[in-house]
MIVO-662652 format. One record per residue: residue in one letter; x negated, y, z of N, C-alpha, C in turn. Coordinates in steps of 0.02 Angstrom, whole numbers, padded with zeros to 5 digits, always signed. Layout:
N
AXYZXYZXYZ;...
REM end
This chain:
108
M-12348-00034+00874-12399-00071+00926-12410-00123+00898;A-12462-00141+00898-12510-00193+00897-12480-00268+00952;E-12462-00314+00917-12440-00361+00971-12501-00409+01001;E-12496-00401+01058-12554-00436+01104-12523-00486+01122;T-12574-00532+01148-12567-00602+01166-12556-00616+01237;P-12512-00638+01275-12516-00648+01360-12563-00700+01376;N-12583-00679+01435-12632-00746+01449-12628-00742+01523;L-12658-00796+01565-12658-00817+01628-12736-00799+01669;K-12770-00772+01628-12833-00747+01646-12830-00719+01721;Y-12793-00674+01726-12800-00623+01793-12764-00669+01849;L-12730-00691+01829-12715-00772+01880-12763-00812+01906;E-12778-00831+01859-12835-00873+01857-12903-00844+01920;N-12913-00800+01894-12967-00738+01925-12939-00748+01997;L-12876-00732+01999-12850-00693+02056-12840-00762+02116;S-12830-00834+02077-12816-00874+02132-12900-00924+02142;A-12942-00890+02112-13012-00918+02123-13020-00993+02098;G-12994-00998+02056-12985-01067+02030-12945-01128+02065;N-12914-01093+02119-12865-01140+02167-12798-01164+02102;E-12786-01236+02084-12742-01244+02031-12667-01228+02062;V-12668-01238+02135-12601-01245+02156-12575-01173+02172;M-12625-01122+02192-12637-01052+02204-12589-01044+02140;M-12642-01037+02096-12617-01021+02021-12542-01041+02005;Q-12535-01099+02006-12460-01116+01990-12419-01081+02033;R-12414-01068+02099-12372-01036+02121-12359-00948+02105;L-12407-00924+02098-12408-00849+02069-12376-00860+02007;W-12388-00907+01965-12362-00893+01882-12285-00920+01905;N-12279-00971+01953-12196-00976+01959-12168-00920+01969;V-12191-00870+02010-12160-00809+02036-12146-00759+01985;V-12194-00764+01944-12182-00728+01875-12127-00755+01838;K-12135-00822+01833-12090-00851+01778-12004-00845+01819;E-12012-00836+01881-11941-00847+01920-11914-00758+01921;E-11958-00719+01916-11935-00651+01939-11925-00622+01878;F-11960-00630+01819-11967-00594+01749-11883-00594+01726;P-11852-00649+01721-11800-00668+01680-11747-00630+01732;V-11738-00613+01792-11697-00592+01831-11704-00508+01827;E-11769-00488+01820-11776-00421+01807-11757-00390+01749;K-11777-00427+01701-11766-00431+01627-11682-00410+01623;K-11654-00450+01649-11579-00465+01632-11537-00389+01675;A-11563-00381+01731-11548-00320+01769-11570-00264+01733;Y-11625-00257+01702-11652-00189+01659-11594-00188+01613;E-11581-00237+01564-11542-00237+01512-11457-00214+01538;N-11447-00228+01592-11376-00219+01614-11383-00137+01649;A-11429-00121+01665-11444-00058+01685-11434+00009+01621;M-11478-00023+01575-11481+00017+01507-11410+00020+01490;K-11372-00030+01493-11299-00032+01455-11245+00013+01507;Q-11280+00022+01563-11235+00071+01613-11253+00130+01625;A-11305+00143+01579-11339+00227+01582-11346+00231+01658;A-11381+00165+01681-11405+00185+01763-11478+00192+01747;F-11509+00240+01728-11567+00251+01699-11627+00264+01754;K-11609+00277+01812-11639+00280+01881-11669+00198+01900;E-11612+00175+01906-11622+00095+01919-11648+00057+01864;A-11655+00084+01812-11679+00048+01741-11761+00067+01759;A-11774+00121+01769-11832+00148+01785-11869+00099+01843;E-11829+00091+01900-11861+00053+01961-11872-00025+01910;L-11838-00035+01880-11847-00113+01847-11888-00120+01815;V-11909-00068+01773-11981-00063+01725-12037-00059+01762;H-12024-00027+01826-12083-00022+01874-12106-00087+01883;K-12049-00133+01908-12048-00202+01934-12100-00245+01876;I-12067-00251+01802-12086-00284+01751-12161-00263+01729;K-12171-00188+01721-12230-00177+01700-12277-00211+01759;N-12274-00239+01822-12331-00255+01855-12356-00349+01813;K-12291-00360+01798-12306-00445+01764-12322-00411+01709;I-12297-00360+01658-12339-00338+01605-12414-00349+01610;G-12443-00325+01665-12513-00311+01678-12541-00376+01709;I-12508-00401+01732-12544-00475+01759-12551-00527+01716;L-12512-00531+01661-12513-00566+01579-12569-00536+01541;G-12598-00495+01554-12663-00470+01517-12619-00418+01449;L-12572-00391+01457-12542-00350+01417-12578-00280+01421;N-12622-00252+01410-12637-00187+01441-12604-00123+01391;T-12593-00141+01341-12577-00080+01295-12494-00086+01311;S-12480-00150+01310-12385-00128+01339-12384-00116+01419;Y-12440-00125+01447-12437-00093+01528-12442-00021+01527;T-12474-00001+01492-12490+00073+01475-12399+00102+01443;T-12391+00073+01401-12322+00096+01372-12270+00076+01420;A-12281+00034+01467-12223+00031+01520-12220+00091+01553;K-12286+00110+01586-12289+00165+01626-12262+00213+01602;A-12296+00237+01551-12268+00299+01507-12181+00293+01507;Y-12149+00243+01503-12078+00225+01492-12042+00246+01551;E-12068+00217+01600-12039+00223+01663-12026+00286+01682;E-12085+00312+01674-12091+00400+01698-12037+00432+01661;G-12042+00413+01576-12002+00446+01533-11910+00446+01551;L-11903+00377+01573-11836+00351+01603-11812+00400+01650;K-11860+00428+01693-11831+00479+01749-11819+00530+01731;I-11821+00552+01658-11818+00620+01648-11762+00602+01583;G-11734+00568+01561-11699+00556+01503-11737+00530+01429;D-11808+00509+01443-11848+00523+01377-11843+00430+01367;F-11824+00434+01307-11823+00356+01285-11886+00333+01238;T-11918+00384+01237-11980+00381+01160-12019+00306+01168;N-12030+00271+01221-12069+00197+01230-12020+00150+01248;Q-11956+00166+01230-11908+00092+01243-11920+00033+01182;K-11916+00072+01129-11931+00002+01074-11992-00038+01098;D-12051-00008+01105-12111-00041+01117-12111-00087+01178;F-12073-00055+01234-12058-00089+01306-12020-00153+01272;E-11958-00149+01252-11931-00207+01239-11960-00246+01193;Q-11984-00228+01151-12039-00279+01119-12081-00318+01153;A-12110-00297+01217-12167-00329+01259-12105-00382+01302;L-12061-00351+01329-12003-00405+01343-11992-00472+01313;L-11982-00463+01243-11980-00513+01202-12054-00568+01201;V-12097-00527+01195-12154-00565+01203-12179-00601+01260;L-12165-00568+01315-12159-00617+01378-12103-00661+01395;T-12044-00665+01362-11994-00696+01356-12017-00758+01313;D-12047-00755+01253-12074-00814+01216-12127-00845+01261;F-12183-00804+01280-12241-00834+01311-12219-00883+01361;I-12159-00864+01408-12145-00893+01471-12109-00959+01448;K-12073-00970+01398-12027-01020+01369-12097-01065+01335;K-12132-01052+01294-12187-01084+01285-12238-01122+01328;T-12240-01106+01382-12270-01133+01443-12236-01161+01485;E-12166-01188+01472-12126-01233+01505-12121-01296+01495;
REM end
């Protein structure tokens, strides 16, 4: 999968140029993502795939918000796959998690 670059364009558009609103939305993403990522990792370690699929669903939305369209499609397929024990998209999804983690660290 080709690496995409996260961006804040969607949040900028959503906040209609209101810097305070944009920062609030971004803060929500920065606070929720690490918690959801860790919960996903724990669910996978425990083979709790239904729970993992629910977490992928939450993370998928953050992936989309940050402009990672290909990764969003991968996350959507992975979410559905997890429900039936298909791990085909796991590697690409987890690569997207690393990209998001790095992006958040760079913006702090």
